[in-house]
N, C-alpha and C positions, 0 to 999 in steps of 0.2 A: 762661178766660174772662181778660180784661184787664179791670184793677185800677190804681186810680189812686190813690196814696197822697198825705197832706197837702201835701206838697214837690212835687207833681205828677209825681213818678216813675212809670211804667210797671210792673207787672210780670204776667207772663203767668202763672196759675194754671191746671193741668189740672183742679182739681174743689176745694173747700172744704177747707183744709189741713187735716190729720189730724195731723203732726206738727211742734209748736209750740214753739219756742225764744224765751222773754221776755228780753228784755234791761232791763224796765222794772219797777221795783217794784209800782207803783198799777196797770199793768196786769196785771201778774200776778195781783193781787189781782181785779181785775177780769174775769179770765178764771174761774176758780174761782167768782166771784159768779156768773157766767150759765151754769154747771156745763159751763164745757172744761176741767176739771182734767185729764181722762183724755187730753186729749190733748198736753199740755205735757212736754215730754222732757227740757226743761233751763230753770234760771233762772240770774240770778246771785247772788251771794254777797249783796247785801241785799235781796234780793226775802224778803223774811220775814213775810208775810201771805198765806194763810191759815196760820198755823205749821205745825200739826198735817197739813195735807193737803197740804204741802209737804215733811213728812220723807221722808228715803230718794229722792226728785228729785235728778238729777246738777246739779253747782253749773259754772259757767263764770266762775268769779271774778269781778271789780266793773264795775260799766256805766262804766267810762272804761277798761278794760284786759281784755276779754272773750278768754277762749281759743279764737282764731278755729280753729285746727286742732283743738278738739274739738267745737265747733260744726260744723264740716262732718263730720266723722268721725260723727256723730249723724243727717246726713243729714236733717234737716228738711226739711220742703216751706213753710215760712215762717219766718221769724223778723220779730220785732218790736220796733222801736226808736223811740226818740224825740230828736228834732233837740235838746233840751236836755241828756237825761238821757247820751245817747251821742255817740259819735265821729265825724262823717264820713269817717274814714278807716277806720274799720272796717266802717262801714256799703260803702263802696266796695270793701273786700277782700273782703267775705263775697259781695255781686254778683259779681263777677270771677271768683271761685269758683264761680257759680253756683246760688249760694244765694238764693232770695228773701228780699228784707229790705222791709218796709213798715214804715216812719217815720211817725209821729205828731208835731205842733208843737202843741201845748195852750199858748197865753197867755190864756187865760179859761174861767170856768164855762161860758160859751155854746159854746166849742171843743168840751168834753167830749160836750154833747150830739152835735153836728153827728159830730164824729172818730168817738166811740167807737160812734154810730151807723154809719156808714159803713164801720167794722173789723167788726161783728157782721155786716153783711150779707154783706160778704169770708168770713166765718166759716160762713156758713150759721147764723147764732145771733140772726137779728133778732127772732124773735119771744120767745127768753130774753132778751135782751136788753131788750127793751119795757119791762117793768115798771118796773124802774130809772131809766132815760131819763125815764119818765113823770113820776115822783116827783121827779127833779129837776129835770122843766120846769116841774111846779108848785111847787116850793120856788123857785125862781127867780121866779115870778111874786109869792109871796107876800113875798118881799124886796123886790122892786120897790113894793108897797103900804107897807111900811113905812120907804119911806123919808126919812129924817129931815130936819127942816129947817133943821138946821145940823150940817155933817160935823165930825166929832170929827178932830183932828189926830193922827195915829197914825205911829210906827214900829215895823217889824216888826223885829229882829234876822233874821238865819241862822248868823253866823258870828264870831267873837272871835278876835282875834289873824289879821288884821287882824279889825277890826269890821265887817263887811257887812249890808247891809240888804236888803228887795224894793224893789225899785226899779220902773220904766216897764214896760210888754210883760209881765208875769208871772201865770203863774195866780194866786200867792198875792196878789199886789196889786189885780187883776180881783175875788178872793175879799172881800178886806177893802172894798174901794170899795163892792161890793154889800151890805156891811154897816152901811155908815155911816161909814167913815172916811175923811178925806182922808191918802192915801197920804203921808207927807213924804218918803217915799225918792227919790218922783219930780223933787223938787226939784236933785237930785244925778244927775250923770251916768253911764249904764249902768245895763243891767239889776237888776244887784247890786251896788250900789254900793260902794265903801269908801272909809273915812274914818276918821279919828281918832274918838276918843268923844266927844270935845270939839266937832267939828266936828257931829258929829251931834245933839247937847244944844244948839247955836246954833239950832234948827231949831224949839225951844218945843215938843215933842210935850204932849199932853196923857193920852195911851196910851203906852207901849211893851209888846211883846211881846216874850219870850224864849222859844222853841218849844223841846223837848226832842230836834230833829233838823231839819236835818242835821248842827248843833253841839249839844251835849246840855248845854242852857244849866240850870242848878239853884238852887236857894238860894245858895248860894255864889255866885251870879256878881251877885247883888244889891249886895253891897258897892260894886262898882265905881261904881254911880251915887249914892254919899253924896256925895260931893263936889258934887254937880249940886242941891241942894237947892231952887233958885229955877226947877228947870224944872218946869211944872207937874205932869208924869207922877210924878216923883220927890217932889214936894213934897205930893202929893194921895196918893200911897199907890196908883200906877196901874201900877207898872213889876208887870205880870203875867205867870207862868209859863204855857206853853198847850201844847199836844198839837202837836206838829209836822206828825205824820203828817196830823192833819185840817188844818192850814193850808196843807200844802205837797203833798200826794198828789192830783193832779186824780183825780175819779170817783167814785164814789158816797158817798164820804164827805161829798162836799158839801151832800146833801142835809140831814144836822144841822148841818155846819159855818155854814151860812146863818143858821141860828139861835143857835147858840151865842156865834160871834164877834159878831154882832150883838149881844148882850146884855153880853158881855164889853167892847164898844168903847161901849157907851150907857152902861153904869153908872147913876147916878141921873137921867140928862137925861129918860130915858122913864117 
């Protein structure tokens, strides 16, 4: 069957794939969510959920440096990659070796509905995926109904040294905007802008989010904001530690994330 991925790349598959290598942690979790775990023959070192189910499954290094020779030796009938998570050179090398690679390009919560639905069909798992996608569709509708009268200026950091934040055209940025945030990272160039902390603080965020991944922000990082007591988020005690996977992993985690982050961002405004 002829398959077209999110980048418009054409793949020819003889049947729904039975030997899958996942290069994307969030998609690995989703494959198990929809009952396809038995087909997964290898994952990256960063694929950590579902932890118990992944025990014993071969690892092929990281998302940015996969062991291509090991992947080819496993003879998968599909490798799943993502435009942001993985390198184009690895996709090209695996394709050149005759390994079909399906690439997603998730930039919004709505992309999850569309692209996971299409991937589920490719995998012959449309029925199994339907309940989760239906729940996500409902969560998106509820989020739209909760749209606030005023968006809360918010910064979500993803890294320190250098400081990096969630910017435009990102899944996490879209999630936060659906939760009532004005994503201040959009005001700086790049999808994940880098700047000094002082530059970021000049944006005057009212909420600052510090997720525990990809950078493991913790209580010890709060001291970095102490010099900025005139910034509303610092002044009002709204520098918040949060669940990084809930913020940055596309998939069914968004069902809960849409409510959790709406409550965190709104604070006492609702």
